[in-house]
C-alpha positions as CSV (number, residue, x, y, z in Angstrom):
1,X,-42.8,31.7,-31.9
2,X,-44.1,28.8,-29.7
3,X,-42.9,25.3,-30.4
4,X,-45.2,22.5,-29.4
5,X,-43.5,19.5,-27.8
6,X,-43.5,16.3,-29.8
7,X,-45.5,13.7,-27.8
8,X,-43.4,10.9,-29.3
9,X,-40.0,12.4,-28.3
10,X,-38.9,11.1,-24.9
11,X,-36.6,14.1,-24.3
12,X,-38.0,17.5,-23.8
13,X,-35.5,19.8,-25.6
14,X,-36.9,22.9,-23.9
15,X,-35.7,21.8,-20.4
16,X,-32.1,20.7,-20.9
17,X,-29.8,19.5,-23.7
18,X,-29.4,15.8,-24.7
19,X,-27.0,14.0,-22.3
20,X,-24.6,12.8,-25.1
21,X,-24.9,15.7,-27.5
22,X,-22.1,15.3,-30.1
23,X,-22.4,19.0,-31.0
24,X,-21.8,20.2,-27.5
25,X,-18.6,22.2,-27.3
26,X,-17.7,21.0,-23.8
27,X,-15.8,17.8,-23.3
28,X,-17.1,15.0,-21.1
29,X,-14.5,15.5,-18.4
30,X,-15.5,19.1,-18.0
31,X,-19.1,18.1,-17.2
32,X,-17.8,16.0,-14.3
33,X,-19.7,13.0,-15.5
34,X,-16.7,10.7,-15.4
35,X,-15.2,10.3,-11.9
36,X,-11.7,9.1,-11.7
37,X,-11.5,5.6,-10.3
38,X,-8.7,3.8,-8.7
39,X,-6.9,1.2,-10.8
40,X,-8.1,-2.4,-9.9
41,X,-5.6,-5.1,-9.4
42,X,-6.3,-8.0,-11.8
43,X,-6.1,-11.5,-10.3
44,X,-6.3,-15.0,-11.7
45,X,-10.0,-15.1,-10.8
46,X,-10.6,-12.0,-12.8
47,X,-8.9,-13.3,-15.9
48,X,-10.3,-16.8,-15.7
49,X,-13.4,-16.6,-13.4
50,X,-14.7,-20.1,-14.0
51,X,-11.7,-22.0,-15.2
52,X,-12.3,-24.7,-12.7
53,X,-15.5,-25.7,-14.5
54,X,-13.6,-26.1,-17.8
55,X,-10.8,-28.3,-16.5
56,X,-10.2,-31.6,-14.6
57,X,-7.3,-32.1,-12.3
58,X,-6.0,-28.5,-12.5
59,X,-7.5,-27.4,-9.1
60,X,-4.2,-27.8,-7.1
61,X,-2.3,-25.7,-9.7
62,X,-5.0,-23.1,-9.7
63,X,-5.0,-23.0,-5.9
64,X,-1.2,-22.5,-5.9
65,X,-1.5,-19.6,-8.4
66,X,-4.3,-18.0,-6.4
67,X,-2.2,-18.3,-3.2
68,X,0.9,-16.8,-4.9
69,X,-1.0,-13.9,-6.5
70,X,-2.7,-12.8,-3.2
71,X,0.1,-10.4,-2.5
72,X,3.1,-9.2,-4.4
73,X,6.1,-8.6,-2.1
74,X,7.9,-5.3,-2.4
75,X,10.8,-6.4,-0.2
76,X,13.3,-7.6,-1.1
77,X,13.5,-6.4,-4.7
78,X,14.3,-9.1,-7.2
79,X,14.9,-9.5,-11.0
80,X,14.2,-12.5,-13.2
81,X,16.5,-12.7,-16.2
82,X,16.1,-15.1,-19.1
83,X,19.2,-16.3,-21.0
84,X,19.9,-18.7,-23.9
85,X,23.0,-20.7,-23.0
86,X,23.7,-22.8,-26.1
87,X,21.1,-25.6,-26.1
88,X,19.8,-24.9,-22.6
89,X,17.2,-22.4,-21.4
90,X,18.6,-20.6,-18.3
91,X,16.8,-18.2,-16.0
92,X,18.5,-16.3,-13.2
93,X,16.7,-15.0,-10.1
94,X,18.6,-12.1,-8.6
95,X,17.4,-11.1,-5.1
96,X,18.9,-8.0,-3.4
97,X,19.8,-9.1,0.2
98,X,22.2,-6.4,1.3
99,X,23.2,-6.9,4.9
100,X,22.3,-10.6,5.1
101,X,24.9,-13.4,5.4
102,X,24.8,-16.9,4.0
103,X,23.8,-18.2,7.5
104,X,20.8,-15.8,7.7
105,X,19.3,-16.9,4.4
106,X,17.4,-20.2,3.6
107,X,16.3,-21.3,0.1
108,X,13.9,-24.2,-0.2
109,X,12.0,-25.7,-3.1
110,X,8.9,-27.7,-2.2
111,X,6.1,-28.8,-4.5
112,X,7.2,-26.2,-7.2
113,X,7.2,-23.3,-4.7
114,X,10.5,-21.6,-4.2
115,X,10.7,-20.0,-0.8
116,X,13.5,-17.6,0.1
117,X,13.6,-16.5,3.8
118,X,15.9,-14.1,5.5
119,X,16.1,-13.8,9.3
120,X,18.5,-11.2,10.7
121,X,20.2,-12.7,13.7
122,X,22.0,-9.7,15.1
123,X,20.3,-6.3,15.2
124,X,22.2,-3.0,14.9
125,X,24.3,-2.0,17.9
126,X,24.1,1.5,19.2
127,X,21.6,4.3,18.4
128,X,20.5,4.5,14.8
129,X,20.4,8.2,13.7
130,X,19.1,7.4,10.2
131,X,18.1,4.0,8.8
132,X,18.2,3.8,5.1
133,X,19.1,0.1,4.8
134,X,16.2,-2.2,5.3
135,X,17.3,-5.2,7.3
136,X,14.0,-6.6,8.2
137,X,13.1,-10.3,8.0
138,X,11.4,-11.4,4.8
139,X,9.8,-14.4,3.1
140,X,9.6,-14.4,-0.7
141,X,7.6,-17.1,-2.5
142,X,7.7,-17.8,-6.3
143,X,6.2,-20.5,-8.4
144,X,8.6,-22.7,-10.4
145,X,7.4,-24.3,-13.6
146,X,7.7,-27.9,-14.5
147,X,11.1,-29.2,-15.7
148,X,13.0,-26.2,-14.2
149,X,15.7,-27.2,-11.8
150,X,17.9,-25.1,-9.5
151,X,21.5,-25.7,-10.7
152,X,23.4,-23.0,-8.8
153,X,22.9,-20.7,-5.9
154,X,25.4,-18.0,-4.8
155,X,25.6,-15.0,-2.6
156,X,28.0,-12.3,-3.8
157,X,28.1,-8.6,-2.9
158,X,24.7,-8.5,-1.3
159,X,23.0,-10.3,-4.3
160,X,21.6,-13.8,-4.0
161,X,21.6,-15.4,-7.5
162,X,19.7,-18.6,-8.1
163,X,20.2,-20.2,-11.5
164,X,17.5,-22.4,-13.1
165,X,18.0,-24.7,-16.1
166,X,15.2,-26.2,-18.0
167,X,15.8,-29.8,-19.0
168,X,13.1,-31.7,-20.7
169,X,12.9,-35.5,-20.3
170,X,13.6,-37.6,-23.4
171,X,9.9,-38.4,-23.7
172,X,9.0,-34.7,-23.9
173,X,11.6,-33.8,-26.5
174,X,10.6,-33.7,-30.2
175,X,11.5,-36.8,-32.2
176,X,12.4,-36.9,-35.8
177,X,10.7,-39.7,-37.7
178,X,12.3,-41.2,-40.7
179,X,10.3,-41.4,-43.9
180,X,10.7,-44.7,-45.8
181,X,10.3,-44.9,-49.6
182,X,8.2,-47.7,-51.0
């Protein structure tokens, strides 16, 4: 039996099957049509590509965010912990700085950018047979939101803890307005 091809059908069924045949028993990954791609790092520019066109006066803040998201430091490791301390919002920044002394660490806050630097002054004496403790110099930068202030900084057992409290000015706090009866 000879089947004439349909001149109006763009796919010649005699040559090969349809590319996305739902009745095909093989899965798509078995055909090899979907290569595995590396995961892409999402940046501020990816999330909001033209945010600068939709806002006025936000360019310095956006530039700061772009600068901070250029690289994520892996050393030293740190945690950010959020606490509710009565009526205050409190955040703790815990940075693991084993091997560093108080004199080898500097903490600065300038234009809403917190910078923590560690410079090791004396290097290891003698021959190191195995080095499992990282004592390299580092510079860690983090953005600090508006109205957050550093209230306490301490170094204890190789952990640098920086405490932030959020205190809104009186003009930013909600106000209760009395309702008068007529």
